[in-house]
OpenMM code with the backbone's topology and positions (N, CA, C; nanometers):
from openmm import Vec3, app, unit

residues = "UNK UNK UNK UNK UNK UNK UNK UNK UNK UNK UNK UNK UNK UNK UNK UNK UNK UNK UNK UNK UNK UNK UNK UNK UNK UNK UNK UNK UNK UNK UNK UNK UNK UNK UNK UNK UNK UNK UNK UNK UNK UNK UNK UNK UNK UNK UNK UNK UNK UNK UNK UNK UNK UNK UNK UNK UNK UNK UNK UNK UNK UNK UNK UNK UNK UNK UNK UNK UNK UNK UNK UNK UNK UNK UNK UNK UNK UNK UNK UNK UNK UNK UNK UNK UNK UNK UNK UNK UNK UNK UNK UNK UNK UNK UNK UNK UNK UNK UNK UNK UNK UNK UNK UNK UNK UNK UNK UNK UNK UNK UNK UNK UNK UNK UNK UNK UNK UNK UNK UNK UNK UNK UNK UNK UNK UNK".split()
positions = [
    Vec3(0.2612, 4.0430, -6.8157),
    Vec3(0.3333, 3.9722, -6.7102),
    Vec3(0.4490, 3.8948, -6.7713),
    Vec3(0.5594, 3.8902, -6.7019),
    Vec3(0.6709, 3.8070, -6.7478),
    Vec3(0.7409, 3.7498, -6.6262),
    Vec3(0.7990, 3.6334, -6.6436),
    Vec3(0.8581, 3.5587, -6.5337),
    Vec3(0.9930, 3.5033, -6.5755),
    Vec3(1.0912, 3.5173, -6.4877),
    Vec3(1.2230, 3.4580, -6.5118),
    Vec3(1.2249, 3.3141, -6.4615),
    Vec3(1.3022, 3.2322, -6.5290),
    Vec3(1.3223, 3.0943, -6.4855),
    Vec3(1.4581, 3.0477, -6.5351),
    Vec3(1.4973, 2.9298, -6.4892),
    Vec3(1.6206, 2.8700, -6.5370),
    Vec3(1.7377, 2.8794, -6.4416),
    Vec3(1.7194, 2.9517, -6.3326),
    Vec3(1.8273, 2.9599, -6.2352),
    Vec3(1.8435, 2.8302, -6.1593),
    Vec3(1.9478, 2.8242, -6.0792),
    Vec3(1.9715, 2.7048, -6.0001),
    Vec3(2.1147, 2.6980, -5.9533),
    Vec3(2.1512, 2.5797, -5.9070),
    Vec3(2.2866, 2.5544, -5.8588),
    Vec3(2.3682, 2.4889, -5.9687),
    Vec3(2.4849, 2.5427, -5.9956),
    Vec3(2.5712, 2.4884, -6.0995),
    Vec3(2.7162, 2.4932, -6.0522),
    Vec3(2.7955, 2.4003, -6.0987),
    Vec3(2.9375, 2.3982, -6.0612),
    Vec3(3.0158, 2.5016, -6.1424),
    Vec3(3.1267, 2.5480, -6.0889),
    Vec3(3.2119, 2.6395, -6.1670),
    Vec3(3.2471, 2.5780, -6.3026),
    Vec3(3.2395, 2.6619, -6.4034),
    Vec3(3.2642, 2.6151, -6.5399),
    Vec3(3.1398, 2.5677, -6.6123),
    Vec3(3.0316, 2.5538, -6.5394),
    Vec3(2.9075, 2.5067, -6.5994),
    Vec3(2.8300, 2.6170, -6.6691),
    Vec3(2.7143, 2.5786, -6.7211),
    Vec3(2.6305, 2.6717, -6.7974),
    Vec3(2.4856, 2.6658, -6.7483),
    Vec3(2.4179, 2.7743, -6.7709),
    Vec3(2.2740, 2.7820, -6.7464),
    Vec3(2.2126, 2.8663, -6.8571),
    Vec3(2.0866, 2.8408, -6.8844),
    Vec3(2.0119, 2.9264, -6.9756),
    Vec3(1.8929, 2.9811, -6.9008),
    Vec3(1.8921, 3.1101, -6.8806),
    Vec3(1.7813, 3.1758, -6.8140),
    Vec3(1.6784, 3.2179, -6.9183),
    Vec3(1.5532, 3.2161, -6.8780),
    Vec3(1.4459, 3.2545, -6.9690),
    Vec3(1.3571, 3.3590, -6.9038),
    Vec3(1.3191, 3.4565, -6.9819),
    Vec3(1.2226, 3.5577, -6.9406),
    Vec3(1.1034, 3.5407, -7.0336),
    Vec3(0.9996, 3.4773, -6.9828),
    Vec3(0.8843, 3.4434, -7.0653),
    Vec3(0.7672, 3.5343, -7.0348),
    Vec3(0.7082, 3.5876, -7.1402),
    Vec3(0.5973, 3.6818, -7.1245),
    Vec3(0.4645, 3.6160, -7.1557),
    Vec3(0.3619, 3.6692, -7.0940),
    Vec3(0.2256, 3.6267, -7.1250),
    Vec3(0.1367, 3.7500, -7.1307),
    Vec3(0.0424, 3.7472, -7.2218),
    Vec3(-0.0493, 3.8592, -7.2334),
    Vec3(-0.0024, 3.9705, -7.3246),
    Vec3(0.1205, 3.9630, -7.3712),
    Vec3(0.1706, 4.0600, -7.4677),
    Vec3(0.2858, 3.9952, -7.5438),
    Vec3(0.3201, 4.0548, -7.6567),
    Vec3(0.4254, 3.9998, -7.7407),
    Vec3(0.5580, 4.0637, -7.7038),
    Vec3(0.6430, 3.9868, -7.6377),
    Vec3(0.7679, 4.0406, -7.5858),
    Vec3(0.8605, 4.0906, -7.6974),
    Vec3(0.8467, 4.0323, -7.8142),
    Vec3(0.9314, 4.0690, -7.9273),
    Vec3(0.9249, 4.2192, -7.9584),
    Vec3(0.8155, 4.2838, -7.9270),
    Vec3(0.7971, 4.4234, -7.9634),
    Vec3(0.8666, 4.5209, -7.8686),
    Vec3(0.9230, 4.4677, -7.7610),
    Vec3(0.9777, 4.5544, -7.6571),
    Vec3(1.1241, 4.5226, -7.6300),
    Vec3(1.2011, 4.6271, -7.6097),
    Vec3(1.3395, 4.6064, -7.5682),
    Vec3(1.3404, 4.5373, -7.4325),
    Vec3(1.4281, 4.4415, -7.4202),
    Vec3(1.4356, 4.3601, -7.2990),
    Vec3(1.5806, 4.3454, -7.2573),
    Vec3(1.6026, 4.3410, -7.1283),
    Vec3(1.7400, 4.3309, -7.0780),
    Vec3(1.7469, 4.2365, -6.9596),
    Vec3(1.8678, 4.1936, -6.9353),
    Vec3(1.8972, 4.1146, -6.8158),
    Vec3(1.9931, 4.1935, -6.7277),
    Vec3(1.9657, 4.1889, -6.5985),
    Vec3(2.0505, 4.2492, -6.4971),
    Vec3(2.0793, 4.1438, -6.3914),
    Vec3(2.1751, 4.1734, -6.3062),
    Vec3(2.1980, 4.0831, -6.1946),
    Vec3(2.2406, 4.1645, -6.0723),
    Vec3(2.2181, 4.1047, -5.9570),
    Vec3(2.2671, 4.1629, -5.8337),
    Vec3(2.3379, 4.0537, -5.7554),
    Vec3(2.4666, 4.0691, -5.7431),
    Vec3(2.5457, 3.9745, -5.6661),
    Vec3(2.5585, 4.0283, -5.5250),
    Vec3(2.5787, 3.9415, -5.4279),
    Vec3(2.5838, 3.9842, -5.2878),
    Vec3(2.6856, 4.0950, -5.2647),
    Vec3(2.6418, 4.1987, -5.1954),
    Vec3(2.7320, 4.3068, -5.1594),
    Vec3(2.7532, 4.4117, -5.2669),
    Vec3(2.6863, 4.3958, -5.3822),
    Vec3(2.7046, 4.4906, -5.4923),
    Vec3(2.5699, 4.5430, -5.5399),
    Vec3(2.5755, 4.6545, -5.6109),
    Vec3(2.4550, 4.7083, -5.6709),
    Vec3(2.4168, 4.6265, -5.7944),
    Vec3(2.2911, 4.6384, -5.8303),
    Vec3(2.2448, 4.5688, -5.9497),
    Vec3(2.3185, 4.6238, -6.0725),
    Vec3(2.3563, 4.5335, -6.1621),
    Vec3(2.4328, 4.5734, -6.2800),
    Vec3(2.3733, 4.5124, -6.4061),
    Vec3(2.3872, 4.5844, -6.5152),
    Vec3(2.3344, 4.5365, -6.6417),
    Vec3(2.4236, 4.4318, -6.7039),
    Vec3(2.3621, 4.3367, -6.7739),
    Vec3(2.4364, 4.2300, -6.8404),
    Vec3(2.4265, 4.2454, -6.9923),
    Vec3(2.3049, 4.2457, -7.0428),
    Vec3(2.2850, 4.2527, -7.1873),
    Vec3(2.1426, 4.2959, -7.2160),
    Vec3(2.1229, 4.3488, -7.3359),
    Vec3(1.9888, 4.3873, -7.3779),
    Vec3(1.9691, 4.3537, -7.5246),
    Vec3(1.8412, 4.3470, -7.5640),
    Vec3(1.8062, 4.3189, -7.7016),
    Vec3(1.6936, 4.4122, -7.7416),
    Vec3(1.7026, 4.4664, -7.8620),
    Vec3(1.6064, 4.5664, -7.9058),
    Vec3(1.4737, 4.5028, -7.9448),
    Vec3(1.3765, 4.5864, -7.9670),
    Vec3(1.2508, 4.5397, -8.0239),
    Vec3(1.2789, 4.4697, -8.1564),
    Vec3(1.2172, 4.3583, -8.1764),
    Vec3(1.2352, 4.2720, -8.2942),
    Vec3(1.3744, 4.2101, -8.2977),
    Vec3(1.4582, 4.2386, -8.2004),
    Vec3(1.5844, 4.1676, -8.1847),
    Vec3(1.6925, 4.2005, -8.2845),
    Vec3(1.6792, 4.3145, -8.3545),
    Vec3(1.7787, 4.3458, -8.4550),
    Vec3(1.9087, 4.3993, -8.4003),
    Vec3(1.9108, 4.4308, -8.2721),
    Vec3(2.0287, 4.4953, -8.2122),
    Vec3(2.0439, 4.4452, -8.0707),
    Vec3(2.1644, 4.4098, -8.0342),
    Vec3(2.1902, 4.3685, -7.8973),
    Vec3(2.3094, 4.4458, -7.8436),
    Vec3(2.3163, 4.4515, -7.7128),
    Vec3(2.4297, 4.5167, -7.6477),
    Vec3(2.4626, 4.4371, -7.5226),
    Vec3(2.5900, 4.4189, -7.5003),
    Vec3(2.6367, 4.3449, -7.3833),
    Vec3(2.7265, 4.4345, -7.3012),
    Vec3(2.7240, 4.4155, -7.1722),
    Vec3(2.8060, 4.4968, -7.0835),
    Vec3(2.9534, 4.4896, -7.1199),
    Vec3(3.0249, 4.5967, -7.0912),
    Vec3(3.1698, 4.5975, -7.1104),
    Vec3(3.2431, 4.5412, -6.9895),
    Vec3(3.1670, 4.5047, -6.8873),
    Vec3(3.2296, 4.4530, -6.7665),
    Vec3(3.3182, 4.3337, -6.7982),
    Vec3(3.4422, 4.3425, -6.7582),
    Vec3(3.5358, 4.2338, -6.7885),
    Vec3(3.4998, 4.1064, -6.7150),
    Vec3(3.4230, 4.1197, -6.6075),
    Vec3(3.3866, 4.0000, -6.5312),
    Vec3(3.2841, 3.9145, -6.6058),
    Vec3(3.2141, 3.9739, -6.7030),
    Vec3(3.1090, 3.9001, -6.7732),
    Vec3(3.1315, 3.8879, -6.9238),
    Vec3(3.2115, 3.9786, -6.9761),
    Vec3(3.2252, 3.9872, -7.1212),
    Vec3(3.2689, 3.8547, -7.1829),
    Vec3(3.2006, 3.8184, -7.2891),
    Vec3(3.2373, 3.6989, -7.3644),
    Vec3(3.1759, 3.5699, -7.3125),
    Vec3(3.1083, 3.5764, -7.2003),
    Vec3(3.0523, 3.4533, -7.1429),
    Vec3(2.9008, 3.4491, -7.1470),
    Vec3(2.8356, 3.5639, -7.1603),
    Vec3(2.6892, 3.5701, -7.1538),
    Vec3(2.6331, 3.6198, -7.2866),
    Vec3(2.5246, 3.5563, -7.3314),
    Vec3(2.4652, 3.5914, -7.4610),
    Vec3(2.3147, 3.6029, -7.4474),
    Vec3(2.2596, 3.7084, -7.5023),
    Vec3(2.1147, 3.7302, -7.4989),
    Vec3(2.0560, 3.6973, -7.6350),
    Vec3(1.9345, 3.6428, -7.6340),
    Vec3(1.8681, 3.6097, -7.7599),
    Vec3(1.7172, 3.6036, -7.7372),
    Vec3(1.6451, 3.6052, -7.8476),
    Vec3(1.4987, 3.5915, -7.8396),
    Vec3(1.4576, 3.4508, -7.8809),
    Vec3(1.3559, 3.4000, -7.8135),
    Vec3(1.2916, 3.2755, -7.8522),
    Vec3(1.1489, 3.3132, -7.8897),
    Vec3(1.1260, 3.3332, -8.0167),
    Vec3(0.9963, 3.3835, -8.0608),
    Vec3(0.8860, 3.2817, -8.0361),
    Vec3(0.9182, 3.1545, -8.0502),
    Vec3(0.8174, 3.0505, -8.0302),
    Vec3(0.7649, 3.0492, -7.8879),
    Vec3(0.8518, 3.0834, -7.7943),
    Vec3(0.8135, 3.0806, -7.6534),
    Vec3(0.7837, 3.2200, -7.5983),
    Vec3(0.7862, 3.3196, -7.6854),
    Vec3(0.7592, 3.4571, -7.6426),
    Vec3(0.8512, 3.4932, -7.5258),
    Vec3(0.9786, 3.4687, -7.5457),
    Vec3(1.0741, 3.4826, -7.4361),
    Vec3(1.2044, 3.5448, -7.4838),
    Vec3(1.2795, 3.5941, -7.3881),
    Vec3(1.4177, 3.6379, -7.4099),
    Vec3(1.5060, 3.5536, -7.3191),
    Vec3(1.6058, 3.4918, -7.3786),
    Vec3(1.6942, 3.4039, -7.3029),
    Vec3(1.8284, 3.4699, -7.2754),
    Vec3(1.8916, 3.4249, -7.1687),
    Vec3(2.0287, 3.4664, -7.1378),
    Vec3(2.1092, 3.3392, -7.1154),
    Vec3(2.2009, 3.3137, -7.2058),
    Vec3(2.2889, 3.1980, -7.1941),
    Vec3(2.4102, 3.2364, -7.1117),
    Vec3(2.4327, 3.1620, -7.0050),
    Vec3(2.5454, 3.1873, -6.9156),
    Vec3(2.6435, 3.0719, -6.9285),
    Vec3(2.7637, 3.1011, -6.9742),
    Vec3(2.8656, 2.9978, -6.9927),
    Vec3(2.9858, 3.0231, -6.9028),
    Vec3(3.0597, 2.9155, -6.8773),
    Vec3(3.1813, 2.9247, -6.7968),
    Vec3(3.1556, 3.0020, -6.6671),
    Vec3(3.0534, 2.9577, -6.5972),
    Vec3(3.0128, 3.0301, -6.4770),
    Vec3(3.1178, 3.0209, -6.3674),
    Vec3(3.1258, 3.1280, -6.2907),
    Vec3(3.2230, 3.1389, -6.1829),
    Vec3(3.1504, 3.1682, -6.0516),
    Vec3(3.2132, 3.1395, -5.9392),
    Vec3(3.1463, 3.1684, -5.8109),
    Vec3(3.1034, 3.3141, -5.7982),
    Vec3(3.1776, 3.4043, -5.8581),
    Vec3(3.1425, 3.5453, -5.8540),
    Vec3(3.0186, 3.5806, -5.9323),
    Vec3(2.9659, 3.4865, -6.0085),
    Vec3(2.8408, 3.5079, -6.0831),
    Vec3(2.7185, 3.4779, -5.9975),
    Vec3(2.7413, 3.4271, -5.8787),
    Vec3(2.6293, 3.3964, -5.7896),
    Vec3(2.5502, 3.5224, -5.7569),
    Vec3(2.4198, 3.5131, -5.7736),
    Vec3(2.3352, 3.6275, -5.7450),
    Vec3(2.1959, 3.6076, -5.7999),
    Vec3(2.1176, 3.7132, -5.7948),
    Vec3(1.9822, 3.7108, -5.8487),
    Vec3(1.9829, 3.7805, -5.9847),
    Vec3(1.9267, 3.7136, -6.0825),
    Vec3(1.9243, 3.7634, -6.2198),
    Vec3(1.7828, 3.8096, -6.2531),
    Vec3(1.7741, 3.9325, -6.3055),
    Vec3(1.6453, 3.9951, -6.3321),
    Vec3(1.6266, 4.0237, -6.4810),
    Vec3(1.5039, 4.0097, -6.5236),
    Vec3(1.4622, 4.0518, -6.6564),
    Vec3(1.3914, 4.1862, -6.6439),
    Vec3(1.4132, 4.2729, -6.7417),
    Vec3(1.3484, 4.4037, -6.7412),
    Vec3(1.2991, 4.4363, -6.8813),
    Vec3(1.1866, 4.5028, -6.8898),
    Vec3(1.1229, 4.5334, -7.0178),
    Vec3(1.0963, 4.6829, -7.0290),
    Vec3(1.1267, 4.7365, -7.1459),
    Vec3(1.1000, 4.8779, -7.1728),
    Vec3(0.9663, 4.8898, -7.2432),
    Vec3(0.8802, 4.9747, -7.1914),
    Vec3(0.7443, 4.9864, -7.2430),
    Vec3(0.7382, 5.0827, -7.3607),
    Vec3(0.8208, 5.0520, -7.4611),
    Vec3(0.8289, 5.1397, -7.5774),
    Vec3(0.9026, 5.0645, -7.6865),
    Vec3(0.8570, 5.0803, -7.8078),
    Vec3(0.9319, 5.0221, -7.9197),
    Vec3(1.0689, 5.0888, -7.9232),
    Vec3(1.1740, 5.0067, -7.9332),
    Vec3(1.3098, 5.0604, -7.9299),
    Vec3(1.3951, 4.9879, -8.0326),
    Vec3(1.4491, 5.0647, -8.1268),
    Vec3(1.5368, 5.0037, -8.2269),
    Vec3(1.6753, 4.9741, -8.1714),
    Vec3(1.7077, 5.0332, -8.0570),
    Vec3(1.8306, 5.0043, -7.9866),
    Vec3(1.7981, 4.9811, -7.8391),
    Vec3(1.8982, 4.9564, -7.7582),
    Vec3(1.8728, 4.9366, -7.6158),
    Vec3(1.9986, 4.9728, -7.5376),
    Vec3(1.9796, 4.9875, -7.4087),
    Vec3(2.0901, 5.0173, -7.3171),
    Vec3(2.0836, 4.9214, -7.1993),
    Vec3(2.1957, 4.8956, -7.1386),
    Vec3(2.1978, 4.8099, -7.0198),
    Vec3(2.2074, 4.8949, -6.8940),
    Vec3(2.1182, 4.9925, -6.8878),
    Vec3(2.1075, 5.0770, -6.7697),
    Vec3(1.9668, 5.0672, -6.7143),
    Vec3(1.9544, 5.0701, -6.5836),
    Vec3(1.8254, 5.0457, -6.5189),
    Vec3(1.7188, 5.1457, -6.5598),
    Vec3(1.7566, 5.2708, -6.5779),
    Vec3(1.6560, 5.3728, -6.6045),
    Vec3(1.5955, 5.3622, -6.7440),
    Vec3(1.6462, 5.2696, -6.8223),
    Vec3(1.5949, 5.2482, -6.9585),
    Vec3(1.4711, 5.1603, -6.9576),
    Vec3(1.4399, 5.0981, -6.8422),
    Vec3(1.3363, 4.9951, -6.8361),
    Vec3(1.2248, 5.0322, -6.7398),
    Vec3(1.1070, 4.9848, -6.7737),
    Vec3(0.9868, 5.0223, -6.6988),
    Vec3(0.9343, 4.9113, -6.6080),
    Vec3(0.9555, 4.7891, -6.6478),
    Vec3(0.9000, 4.6764, -6.5726),
    Vec3(1.0096, 4.5764, -6.5409),
    Vec3(0.9981, 4.5198, -6.4219),
    Vec3(1.1003, 4.4278, -6.3719),
    Vec3(1.0363, 4.2994, -6.3222),
    Vec3(1.1047, 4.1894, -6.3486),
    Vec3(1.0623, 4.0627, -6.2930),
    Vec3(1.1116, 4.0467, -6.1500),
    Vec3(1.0751, 3.9349, -6.0898),
    Vec3(1.1117, 3.9105, -5.9503),
    Vec3(1.2484, 3.8465, -5.9361),
    Vec3(1.3036, 3.8012, -6.0454),
    Vec3(1.4389, 3.7475, -6.0423),
    Vec3(1.4446, 3.5975, -6.0255),
    Vec3(1.5576, 3.5426, -6.0678),
    Vec3(1.5847, 3.4010, -6.0499),
    Vec3(1.7242, 3.3856, -5.9927),
    Vec3(1.7380, 3.2979, -5.8951),
    Vec3(1.8651, 3.2822, -5.8241),
    Vec3(1.9593, 3.1919, -5.9024),
    Vec3(2.0817, 3.2386, -5.9190),
    Vec3(2.1886, 3.1583, -5.9771),
    Vec3(2.2963, 3.1414, -5.8710),
    Vec3(2.3312, 3.0173, -5.8434),
    Vec3(2.4354, 2.9882, -5.7455),
    Vec3(2.5417, 2.9026, -5.8107),
    Vec3(2.6643, 2.9520, -5.8086),
    Vec3(2.7763, 2.8797, -5.8684),
    Vec3(2.8678, 2.8343, -5.7552),
    Vec3(2.8716, 2.7050, -5.7362),
    Vec3(2.9481, 2.6508, -5.6243),
    Vec3(2.9820, 2.5051, -5.6498),
    Vec3(3.0968, 2.4642, -5.5987),
    Vec3(3.1351, 2.3234, -5.6087),
    Vec3(3.0922, 2.2483, -5.4838),
] * unit.nanometer
topology = app.Topology()
chain = topology.addChain("A")
for resn in residues:
    res = topology.addResidue(resn, chain)
    for name in ("N", "CA", "C"):
        topology.addAtom(name, app.Element.getBySymbol(name[0]), res)
């Protein structure tokens, strides 16, 4: 089981750190990714991190590039997504996804992942 947290209301230009925390298994062993779905659009990939965290990949989307960073928190058995310089267009539901296979690399595509969290709402508004 894993659960996303850390969403909320933030002003434009602000930051949030989302967390995908696992229980009952060691998340470090599995490739993990963050996706989001903003209103009126399909769900899109943001970033992923490989098993053991040796490799990461971030979307090429110009709307997100350079502002979002994925990392592992081994102490908390979690994968975090740092969101900086947030914009109103970042408003949406952010999802964590886990691939049920050891992966030395990862992709930010939905079909790469087997399990999905319920999401956490991020709202960027003044």
